C-alpha positions in Angstrom: -11.7 6.3 72.0 -13.7 3.3 71.1 -15.6 1.9 73.9 -14.5 -1.4 75.7 -15.9 -4.5 74.0 -17.6 -5.4 77.1 -20.0 -2.5 76.3 -20.8 -3.4 72.8 -22.0 -7.0 73.9 -25.5 -7.4 73.8 -27.5 -6.9 76.9 -30.7 -8.2 78.0 -33.4 -5.1 77.8 -33.4 -3.1 81.0 -34.9 -0.2 82.0 -32.8 2.6 80.2 -33.2 6.4 80.3 -31.7 7.6 77.1 -32.2 5.5 73.8 -31.1 5.7 70.2 -32.5 3.5 67.4 -29.8 3.5 64.7 -30.8 1.9 61.3 -28.0 0.0 59.4 -29.1 -0.1 55.8 -26.6 -2.5 54.5 -27.0 -4.9 57.1 -31.0 -4.8 57.3 -30.7 -4.2 61.0 -31.8 -1.6 63.7 -29.4 -1.2 66.7 -30.9 0.0 69.9 -28.4 1.9 72.2 -28.4 3.2 75.7 -26.7 6.3 75.0 -25.5 7.2 78.6 -23.2 4.3 78.6 -23.1 3.2 75.0 -24.4 -0.4 75.8 -26.2 -1.9 72.8 -29.6 -3.4 74.3 -30.8 -5.1 71.1 -30.2 -5.9 67.4 -33.4 -6.1 65.5 -33.5 -7.6 61.8 -35.5 -5.4 59.7 -35.8 -6.4 55.8 -35.3 -4.1 53.0 -32.7 -1.7 53.7 -34.1 0.3 56.9 -32.9 3.9 56.5 -35.1 6.5 57.8 -36.0 6.5 61.6 -38.0 8.6 64.3 -38.4 7.9 67.7 -41.3 8.9 69.7 -40.3 8.7 73.5 -44.0 9.5 74.9 -45.6 6.8 73.0 -42.6 4.6 73.4 -42.1 3.7 69.9 -39.6 4.1 67.1 -40.7 4.0 63.5 -38.5 2.7 60.6 -38.9 2.8 56.9 -37.4 0.0 54.7 -35.9 2.2 52.0 -36.2 -0.8 49.3 -40.0 -1.5 49.9 -41.5 1.6 51.8 -42.6 -0.8 54.5 -43.0 1.2 58.0 -42.1 -1.0 60.9 -42.9 0.0 64.6 -40.7 -1.0 67.3 -41.0 -0.6 71.1 -38.5 0.2 73.4 -37.0 -3.1 73.9 -36.5 -3.4 70.1 -39.3 -5.7 69.1 -41.1 -5.0 66.0 -45.0 -4.5 67.2 -46.6 -3.6 64.0 -45.7 -2.7 60.3 -47.6 -1.2 57.1 -47.0 -0.9 53.7 -46.6 2.8 52.4 -45.4 2.0 49.0 -41.9 2.0 47.6 -41.4 5.7 47.7 -42.1 6.2 51.5 -38.7 7.9 53.0 -38.6 10.7 55.5 -40.2 10.3 58.9 -41.4 12.8 61.7 -43.4 12.1 64.7 -46.3 14.6 65.5 -47.0 15.8 68.7 -50.5 14.2 69.1 -48.5 10.7 68.7 -48.9 10.5 65.0 -46.5 10.3 62.2 -45.6 12.4 59.2 -44.1 10.5 56.0 -42.9 11.8 53.0 -43.4 10.0 49.6 -40.3 10.4 47.3 -41.7 9.1 44.3 -45.4 10.5 44.8 -44.2 13.9 45.9 -46.6 13.8 48.8 -46.7 14.1 52.4 -48.8 11.8 54.6 -50.2 12.3 57.9 -51.0 9.1 60.0 -52.6 9.1 63.4 -51.2 6.9 66.2 -53.1 3.9 64.9 -51.5 4.3 61.6 -54.5 5.5 60.1 -54.4 8.2 57.1 -55.5 11.6 58.4 -54.5 13.4 55.3 -52.1 13.6 52.5 -51.1 16.6 50.4 -48.6 17.2 47.2 -45.2 18.8 48.1 -42.7 19.6 45.7 -40.5 17.0 43.8 -38.6 14.5 45.8 -39.5 15.2 49.4 -36.5 14.0 51.5 -36.7 14.9 55.3 -39.8 16.2 57.2 -40.0 18.1 60.3 -42.8 19.3 62.6 -42.6 22.5 64.8 -42.4 21.6 68.5 -46.0 23.2 69.2 -47.5 21.1 66.5 -48.6 24.2 64.6 -46.3 23.4 61.2 -44.8 20.6 59.5 -42.2 21.1 56.6 -40.6 18.9 53.9 -37.2 19.3 52.3 -38.1 18.7 48.5 -34.9 17.8 47.3 -35.5 18.2 43.5 -37.5 21.3 43.7 -34.6 23.0 45.7 -37.6 24.1 48.0 -39.1 23.8 51.4 -42.9 23.2 51.4 -44.4 24.2 54.9 -48.0 23.2 55.8 -50.6 23.6 58.6 -49.9 20.5 60.5 -53.4 19.6 61.5 -55.1 20.4 58.1 -52.4 19.9 55.5 -53.1 23.1 54.0 -50.0 24.5 52.1 -48.8 27.8 53.5 -45.6 28.5 51.9 -43.1 27.2 49.2 -39.6 28.6 49.5 -36.5 28.2 47.8 -33.6 27.2 49.7 -30.1 28.7 49.5 -28.3 25.8 48.2 -29.2 23.0 45.7 -31.1 19.8 47.0 -32.4 20.3 50.5 -32.4 16.7 52.3 -32.5 16.8 56.0 -34.8 19.3 57.7 -34.9 20.2 61.5 -36.9 22.5 63.5 -35.1 24.7 66.1 -36.1 27.6 67.9 -38.8 28.9 65.6 -37.2 28.2 62.2 -36.7 25.3 59.9 -33.1 24.4 58.9 -32.2 22.3 55.8 -28.9 20.5 54.7 -28.7 21.4 51.1 -26.7 18.4 50.0 -25.5 19.8 46.6 -25.2 23.4 47.9 -22.6 23.1 50.8 -25.3 25.1 52.7 -27.6 25.1 55.5 -30.8 27.1 54.8 -32.6 29.0 57.6 -36.3 29.2 56.9 -38.9 31.4 58.9 -42.4 29.7 58.8 -44.2 32.9 59.8 -43.0 35.0 56.9 -42.4 32.0 54.6 -38.9 33.4 53.7 -35.2 32.3 53.4 -33.5 34.5 56.5 -30.3 32.8 56.4 -27.7 30.5 55.4 -24.5 28.6 56.8 -21.5 27.6 54.7 -20.8 23.9 55.2 -18.4 21.0 54.2 -18.9 18.9 51.2 -22.3 17.3 50.8 -24.1 18.2 53.9 -26.7 15.5 55.0 -28.6 16.6 58.3 -28.6 19.3 61.0 -28.8 18.9 64.9 -28.9 21.4 67.8 -27.7 21.0 71.2 -25.5 23.0 73.6 -26.4 26.3 71.9 -24.7 25.2 68.7 -25.6 23.7 65.5 -24.1 20.7 64.0 -24.1 19.5 60.2 -22.9 16.1 58.9 -20.7 16.5 55.9 -20.7 13.3 53.9 -17.8 13.8 51.4 -15.4 15.5 54.1 -16.2 13.0 57.0 -16.5 16.1 59.4 -19.3 18.1 61.2 -19.7 21.8 60.6 -20.4 23.6 64.1 -22.0 26.7 63.7 -23.9 29.4 66.1 -27.6 29.6 65.5 -27.9 32.9 66.4 -25.2 34.8 64.3 -24.8 31.9 61.6 -20.9 32.0 62.2 -19.2 28.9 61.6 -17.3 27.9 64.9 -15.4 24.6 63.8 -15.0 21.8 61.3 -14.4 18.7 63.4 -13.4 15.2 61.9 -16.0 12.5 63.0 -15.7 9.5 60.6 -16.0 8.1 57.2 -19.3 9.4 55.6 -21.2 10.8 58.4 -24.8 10.8 57.8 -27.6 10.8 60.4 -27.1 13.0 63.4 -29.4 13.6 66.6 -28.9 15.4 69.9 -28.6 13.3 73.0 -31.2 14.0 75.3 -29.1 15.4 78.3 -27.9 18.4 75.9 -24.3 17.6 76.3 -23.7 15.8 73.0 -24.6 14.8 69.5 -24.6 11.1 68.0 -23.5 10.7 64.5 -24.1 7.6 62.2 -20.8 6.9 60.0 -22.0 5.1 57.0 -18.4 3.8 55.9 -16.8 3.7 59.3 -19.7 1.4 60.7 -19.9 3.4 63.9 -21.9 5.6 66.1 -19.7 8.5 67.2 -20.6 10.5 70.3 -19.3 14.2 69.9 -19.2 16.4 73.3 -21.0 19.5 72.2 -18.9 21.8 74.3 -15.2 20.5 73.6 -16.0 18.9 70.2 -14.0 15.8 71.2 -15.3 12.3 70.2 -16.0 10.7 73.5 -17.4 7.4 72.3 -17.6 5.3 69.2 -19.8 2.2 69.1 -19.5 -0.4 66.6 -22.7 -0.7 64.2 -23.9 -3.4 61.7 -22.8 -2.3 58.1 -24.1 0.8 56.7 -25.6 2.8 59.7 -27.7 5.7 58.1 -30.2 6.7 61.1 -31.9 9.5 59.0 -34.4 11.5 61.2 -34.4 12.1 65.1 -33.4 8.9 66.4 -32.5 9.8 70.1 -34.5 10.3 72.8 -35.4 10.0 76.7 -37.8 7.4 77.8 -41.2 8.8 79.3 -42.5 6.9 82.4 -45.9 6.2 82.2 
């Protein structure tokens, strides 16, 4: 059920526990949402078609890349742009590092860049062709890229950038990549598959069938969730057995997906519906739909709980 219009009115920024930074590529906009109530706290213009996003609650920053220009924008938790950096037109995937830094993929340059918390380059290394998504392990040991045109995942030592493994995925064109319980998981957009990658052995250890053109993967409530662009659904699966549990209609052309911090639901950006849908992890019911500016994409980890100083 769509939230009442009063919740969608812009509110003055106020202390909020759980936040989502949703990029709307068509509208050149980032929307800041307080996820517990669905209240829109701010809408921030970001030129150049913003799409990738990564929120770091510990640092109190959200990072956004303008897909057309490759410019990185840094927003605070009130939605104010505090910094920016030109990374070049190919800059695309984003993931935060445990030390407060950032990992960025360069689609055209086939490389992964590690920036420190001051946005200074620590290292850069080659990847497979057309790296899209990037994800880091929770302990800061590994970072991996989904190399779309190489049909592979590259795994690196997160501290040094040394290449550890390059593994073929189960399906063609891995795009989104997520870390969960000791493994990397990719949405293989032209293979209708999720690949499961073990970083220790550097091997493909499993796969999950999905709907048409999976885009990204998230985990919460003991379940995995995959956005299926062409079907307008989520594939819900058991991460232990890899069994598919359900296919849930969610909106038109779902892309970005991120777990809410309380572990009860996932937030899904529906590109053609211009909504952010909240799906309960247990009942699989849509509990809210929040209107977004045109073309919400939100590619990356865009939710999190604010960390008090």
